[in-house]
OpenMM code with the backbone's topology and positions (N, CA, C; nanometers):
from openmm import Vec3, app, unit

residues = "MET SER GLU SER ARG ALA THR ASP THR ARG PRO PRO ILE ILE VAL ILE GLU GLU ALA VAL VAL ASP LYS TYR ASP LEU ASP PRO LEU ALA GLY TRP LEU TYR VAL VAL ILE VAL ARG HIS ILE ASN ARG LYS ASN ASN ASP ALA PHE PRO GLY ILE ASN ARG LEU ALA LYS LEU ALA LYS MET SER ARG ALA SER VAL ILE ARG TYR THR LYS VAL LEU GLU ASP LYS GLY LEU ILE GLU VAL ARG ARG GLU THR ASP GLU THR GLY".split()
positions = [
    Vec3(0.9176, 1.3444, 4.9683),
    Vec3(0.8733, 1.1171, 4.9474),
    Vec3(0.8290, 1.0542, 5.0785),
    Vec3(0.7158, 0.9886, 5.0130),
    Vec3(0.6655, 0.8535, 5.0966),
    Vec3(0.7478, 0.7526, 5.1690),
    Vec3(0.7321, 0.7442, 5.2963),
    Vec3(0.7698, 0.6444, 5.3171),
    Vec3(0.7225, 0.5097, 5.3479),
    Vec3(0.7350, 0.3707, 5.2458),
    Vec3(0.7002, 0.2902, 5.2818),
    Vec3(0.6782, 0.2010, 5.4006),
    Vec3(0.5658, 0.1053, 5.3953),
    Vec3(0.5693, 0.0843, 5.5774),
    Vec3(0.4473, -0.1076, 5.5719),
    Vec3(0.5135, -0.1246, 5.6634),
    Vec3(0.5619, -0.3284, 5.5977),
    Vec3(0.3585, -0.3023, 5.6725),
    Vec3(0.3298, -0.3776, 5.5618),
    Vec3(0.1573, -0.5170, 5.6600),
    Vec3(0.1898, -0.5231, 5.7914),
    Vec3(0.3251, -0.6527, 5.8079),
    Vec3(0.2530, -0.6632, 5.9350),
    Vec3(0.3549, -0.5675, 6.0848),
    Vec3(0.1796, -0.6636, 6.1143),
    Vec3(0.1855, -0.5675, 6.2217),
    Vec3(0.2312, -0.6049, 6.3106),
    Vec3(0.3352, -0.7007, 6.3744),
    Vec3(0.3850, -0.7221, 6.5060),
    Vec3(0.5394, -0.6162, 6.5250),
    Vec3(0.5459, -0.6042, 6.6261),
    Vec3(0.6691, -0.5158, 6.6696),
    Vec3(0.7398, -0.6269, 6.5962),
    Vec3(0.8667, -0.5193, 6.5698),
    Vec3(1.0176, -0.4720, 6.5257),
    Vec3(1.1983, -0.5268, 6.6379),
    Vec3(1.0712, -0.6226, 6.7384),
    Vec3(1.2273, -0.7304, 6.8061),
    Vec3(1.2027, -0.8796, 6.7556),
    Vec3(1.3090, -0.9353, 6.7628),
    Vec3(1.3733, -1.1095, 6.7989),
    Vec3(1.3437, -1.1119, 6.9081),
    Vec3(1.2744, -1.2534, 6.9614),
    Vec3(1.2715, -1.3374, 7.0748),
    Vec3(1.4168, -1.4359, 7.1068),
    Vec3(1.4770, -1.4505, 7.1621),
    Vec3(1.5609, -1.5487, 7.1103),
    Vec3(1.5344, -1.6970, 7.2564),
    Vec3(1.5045, -1.8027, 7.2441),
    Vec3(1.4941, -1.9127, 7.3802),
    Vec3(1.5987, -1.8513, 7.4251),
    Vec3(1.6241, -1.8380, 7.5707),
    Vec3(1.6938, -1.8717, 7.6871),
    Vec3(1.7817, -2.0087, 7.6276),
    Vec3(1.7188, -2.1291, 7.6584),
    Vec3(1.7947, -2.2014, 7.6141),
    Vec3(1.9169, -2.1873, 7.4972),
    Vec3(1.8955, -2.1648, 7.3913),
    Vec3(1.9631, -2.1230, 7.2592),
    Vec3(2.1041, -2.0754, 7.3140),
    Vec3(2.0248, -2.0002, 7.4125),
    Vec3(2.2621, -1.9033, 7.4841),
    Vec3(2.2586, -2.0715, 7.5817),
    Vec3(2.1822, -2.0364, 7.7035),
    Vec3(2.2310, -2.1308, 7.7481),
    Vec3(2.3082, -2.3160, 7.7296),
    Vec3(2.2226, -2.2941, 7.6527),
    Vec3(2.2446, -2.4636, 7.5866),
    Vec3(2.2860, -2.5207, 7.5129),
    Vec3(2.3300, -2.4396, 7.4004),
    Vec3(2.3525, -2.5000, 7.2750),
    Vec3(2.4950, -2.4957, 7.2716),
    Vec3(2.5608, -2.4312, 7.3506),
    Vec3(2.7035, -2.4069, 7.3037),
    Vec3(2.7262, -2.3449, 7.1570),
    Vec3(2.6804, -2.2406, 7.1262),
    Vec3(2.6949, -2.1814, 6.9711),
    Vec3(2.8142, -2.0624, 7.0256),
    Vec3(2.8379, -2.1521, 6.8811),
    Vec3(3.0026, -2.0229, 6.8537),
    Vec3(2.9133, -1.8752, 6.8125),
    Vec3(2.9665, -1.7443, 6.8468),
    Vec3(2.8400, -1.6007, 6.8380),
    Vec3(2.8611, -1.6341, 6.6295),
    Vec3(2.9608, -1.6509, 6.6042),
    Vec3(2.8952, -1.6459, 6.4731),
    Vec3(2.7718, -1.7706, 6.3976),
    Vec3(2.7885, -1.8783, 6.4586),
    Vec3(2.6627, -1.9631, 6.4660),
    Vec3(2.5546, -1.8938, 6.5035),
    Vec3(2.5289, -1.8131, 6.5901),
    Vec3(2.4449, -1.7807, 6.7263),
    Vec3(2.3849, -1.5902, 6.6726),
    Vec3(2.4649, -1.5883, 6.5641),
    Vec3(2.4478, -1.4608, 6.4820),
    Vec3(2.3362, -1.5004, 6.3396),
    Vec3(2.3940, -1.6327, 6.3041),
    Vec3(2.3512, -1.6598, 6.2833),
    Vec3(2.2561, -1.7401, 6.2359),
    Vec3(2.1672, -1.7569, 6.3695),
    Vec3(2.0514, -1.8202, 6.3847),
    Vec3(1.9601, -1.6652, 6.4243),
    Vec3(2.0126, -1.5850, 6.4263),
    Vec3(1.9146, -1.4215, 6.5064),
    Vec3(1.9013, -1.3802, 6.3583),
    Vec3(1.9547, -1.4459, 6.2346),
    Vec3(1.9355, -1.4177, 6.1649),
    Vec3(1.7693, -1.5357, 6.0627),
    Vec3(1.8229, -1.6016, 6.0984),
    Vec3(1.7242, -1.7029, 6.0290),
    Vec3(1.6334, -1.6879, 6.1371),
    Vec3(1.6268, -1.6707, 6.2877),
    Vec3(1.4673, -1.6794, 6.3390),
    Vec3(1.4521, -1.5468, 6.2780),
    Vec3(1.4699, -1.4021, 6.2288),
    Vec3(1.4321, -1.2684, 6.2179),
    Vec3(1.3492, -1.3294, 6.0678),
    Vec3(1.3650, -1.4470, 5.9814),
    Vec3(1.2838, -1.4323, 5.8582),
    Vec3(1.1105, -1.5318, 5.9159),
    Vec3(1.1499, -1.5730, 6.0223),
    Vec3(1.0148, -1.6816, 6.0732),
    Vec3(0.8973, -1.6311, 6.0116),
    Vec3(0.7901, -1.6960, 5.9813),
    Vec3(0.6522, -1.7041, 5.9298),
    Vec3(0.6584, -1.7243, 6.0589),
    Vec3(0.5287, -1.6010, 6.1458),
    Vec3(0.4490, -1.6915, 6.2460),
    Vec3(0.4037, -1.7698, 6.2903),
    Vec3(0.2601, -1.7860, 6.1363),
    Vec3(0.1283, -1.8802, 6.1237),
    Vec3(0.2114, -2.0352, 6.0949),
    Vec3(0.3440, -2.0261, 6.0756),
    Vec3(0.3462, -2.2191, 6.0460),
    Vec3(0.4901, -2.2302, 6.0853),
    Vec3(0.6046, -2.1001, 6.1164),
    Vec3(0.7109, -2.0871, 6.1975),
    Vec3(0.8178, -2.1871, 6.0636),
    Vec3(0.7774, -2.1521, 5.9490),
    Vec3(0.8536, -2.1316, 5.8254),
    Vec3(0.9117, -2.0446, 5.7627),
    Vec3(1.0887, -2.0793, 5.7441),
    Vec3(1.1406, -1.9651, 5.7517),
    Vec3(1.2355, -1.9873, 5.5960),
    Vec3(1.1516, -1.8867, 5.4622),
    Vec3(1.2618, -1.9615, 5.3600),
    Vec3(1.3676, -1.8128, 5.2779),
    Vec3(1.4942, -1.8098, 5.3910),
    Vec3(1.5336, -1.7395, 5.3292),
    Vec3(1.6912, -1.7805, 5.2796),
    Vec3(1.6918, -1.7561, 5.1575),
    Vec3(1.7785, -1.8242, 5.0600),
    Vec3(1.9646, -1.7692, 5.0577),
    Vec3(2.0460, -1.8268, 5.0765),
    Vec3(2.1982, -1.8753, 5.1014),
    Vec3(2.1911, -1.7021, 5.0875),
    Vec3(2.2235, -1.6754, 4.9710),
    Vec3(2.2840, -1.5137, 4.9505),
    Vec3(2.2093, -1.3817, 5.0764),
    Vec3(2.0903, -1.4076, 5.0530),
    Vec3(2.0178, -1.3474, 5.1646),
    Vec3(2.0776, -1.3219, 5.3132),
    Vec3(2.0896, -1.4542, 5.3363),
    Vec3(2.1636, -1.4305, 5.4282),
    Vec3(2.3389, -1.4358, 5.4803),
    Vec3(2.3879, -1.4952, 5.3812),
    Vec3(2.5485, -1.4181, 5.3778),
    Vec3(2.4979, -1.2765, 5.3534),
    Vec3(2.4727, -1.1597, 5.3247),
    Vec3(2.4057, -1.0336, 5.3397),
    Vec3(2.3780, -1.0004, 5.4694),
    Vec3(2.2438, -1.0243, 5.5023),
    Vec3(2.2338, -1.0476, 5.6170),
    Vec3(2.2941, -0.9978, 5.7134),
    Vec3(2.3932, -1.1512, 5.7154),
    Vec3(2.4793, -1.2082, 5.9033),
    Vec3(2.6573, -1.1284, 5.8102),
    Vec3(2.6359, -1.0570, 5.6922),
    Vec3(2.7980, -0.9793, 5.6586),
    Vec3(2.8888, -1.1222, 5.6735),
    Vec3(2.8311, -1.2285, 5.5932),
    Vec3(2.8734, -1.3347, 5.5872),
    Vec3(2.9633, -1.3593, 5.5029),
    Vec3(3.0764, -1.4650, 5.5015),
    Vec3(3.0689, -1.5772, 5.3374),
    Vec3(2.9847, -1.6451, 5.3069),
    Vec3(2.9402, -1.6875, 5.1568),
    Vec3(2.8612, -1.7987, 5.1617),
    Vec3(2.8609, -1.9433, 5.2233),
    Vec3(2.9725, -1.9825, 5.2559),
    Vec3(3.1163, -2.0544, 5.3128),
    Vec3(3.0507, -2.0819, 5.4136),
    Vec3(3.0332, -1.9557, 5.4553),
    Vec3(3.0469, -1.9483, 5.6212),
    Vec3(2.8393, -1.9913, 5.6689),
    Vec3(2.7502, -1.9723, 5.6289),
    Vec3(2.6323, -1.9650, 5.6366),
    Vec3(2.6218, -2.0854, 5.6254),
    Vec3(2.6467, -2.1499, 5.5021),
    Vec3(2.6500, -2.2633, 5.5038),
    Vec3(2.7040, -2.4269, 5.5694),
    Vec3(2.8425, -2.3031, 5.6595),
    Vec3(2.8978, -2.4539, 5.7376),
    Vec3(2.8249, -2.3969, 5.8938),
    Vec3(2.7593, -2.2917, 5.8852),
    Vec3(2.6868, -2.2435, 6.0163),
    Vec3(2.5589, -2.2661, 6.0625),
    Vec3(2.5659, -2.3175, 5.8861),
    Vec3(2.3704, -2.3296, 5.8874),
    Vec3(2.3798, -2.5599, 5.9556),
    Vec3(2.4895, -2.5878, 5.9176),
    Vec3(2.5394, -2.7221, 5.8999),
    Vec3(2.5135, -2.7616, 6.0912),
    Vec3(2.5977, -2.6472, 6.1299),
    Vec3(2.6007, -2.6974, 6.3093),
    Vec3(2.4416, -2.6246, 6.3337),
    Vec3(2.3974, -2.5462, 6.2735),
    Vec3(2.2719, -2.5234, 6.4095),
    Vec3(2.1913, -2.6023, 6.3462),
    Vec3(2.1627, -2.6999, 6.2274),
    Vec3(2.0308, -2.8179, 6.2175),
    Vec3(2.1377, -2.9638, 6.2427),
    Vec3(2.2259, -2.9853, 6.2668),
    Vec3(2.3496, -3.0688, 6.3697),
    Vec3(2.3209, -3.0942, 6.5223),
    Vec3(2.2971, -2.9664, 6.5637),
    Vec3(2.2125, -2.9004, 6.7282),
    Vec3(2.0711, -2.8986, 6.7220),
    Vec3(2.0224, -2.9249, 6.6260),
    Vec3(1.8278, -2.9954, 6.6074),
    Vec3(1.7205, -2.8276, 6.6394),
    Vec3(1.8563, -2.6639, 6.6158),
    Vec3(1.8057, -2.5579, 6.6500),
    Vec3(1.6654, -2.5187, 6.5083),
    Vec3(1.7697, -2.5651, 6.4025),
    Vec3(1.6426, -2.5621, 6.2310),
    Vec3(1.6858, -2.6572, 6.1648),
    Vec3(1.5917, -2.7052, 6.1186),
    Vec3(1.5436, -2.7826, 6.0586),
    Vec3(1.5555, -2.7726, 5.8859),
    Vec3(1.6383, -2.7958, 5.8163),
    Vec3(1.6860, -2.7613, 5.6563),
    Vec3(1.6545, -2.8018, 5.5484),
    Vec3(1.5596, -2.7092, 5.4628),
    Vec3(1.5070, -2.8262, 5.3705),
    Vec3(1.6059, -2.7620, 5.3077),
    Vec3(1.6571, -2.8779, 5.1617),
    Vec3(1.7177, -2.7402, 5.1080),
    Vec3(1.6691, -2.7763, 4.9259),
    Vec3(1.6663, -2.6699, 4.8924),
    Vec3(1.6052, -2.6371, 4.7046),
    Vec3(1.6385, -2.6493, 4.5799),
    Vec3(1.6174, -2.6462, 4.5846),
    Vec3(1.7186, -2.5310, 4.3841),
    Vec3(1.6796, -2.4723, 4.3246),
    Vec3(1.6537, -2.3595, 4.3140),
    Vec3(1.6525, -2.3289, 4.1696),
    Vec3(1.6818, -2.4114, 4.0278),
    Vec3(1.6412, -2.2967, 3.9176),
    Vec3(1.6111, -2.3478, 3.7506),
    Vec3(1.7612, -2.3222, 3.7240),
    Vec3(1.8411, -2.2535, 3.7878),
    Vec3(1.9723, -2.2651, 3.7615),
    Vec3(2.0630, -2.3251, 3.8640),
    Vec3(2.0823, -2.4186, 3.8888),
    Vec3(2.1142, -2.5717, 3.9768),
    Vec3(2.0984, -2.5307, 4.1735),
] * unit.nanometer
topology = app.Topology()
chain = topology.addChain("A")
for resn in residues:
    res = topology.addResidue(resn, chain)
    for name in ("N", "CA", "C"):
        topology.addAtom(name, app.Element.getBySymbol(name[0]), res)
């Protein structure tokens, strides 16, 4: 069985700015969600489009928690949320 390889050449690390830890007074779950979101950033344009279900799965949180902590991150100015719906609502 062959192992699939990612085409992205960046190292498998995530860098979080010190200010996120030092200045934003994040609840541990909000901080963890931020890490999961940062994992999805496209380095070319700084966009990240993980859906609520994907974030819930990766962060091991309920959808309600993802929504709650996304709002916290947005209110603190750490992320900008673009709300979009698909054909199902």
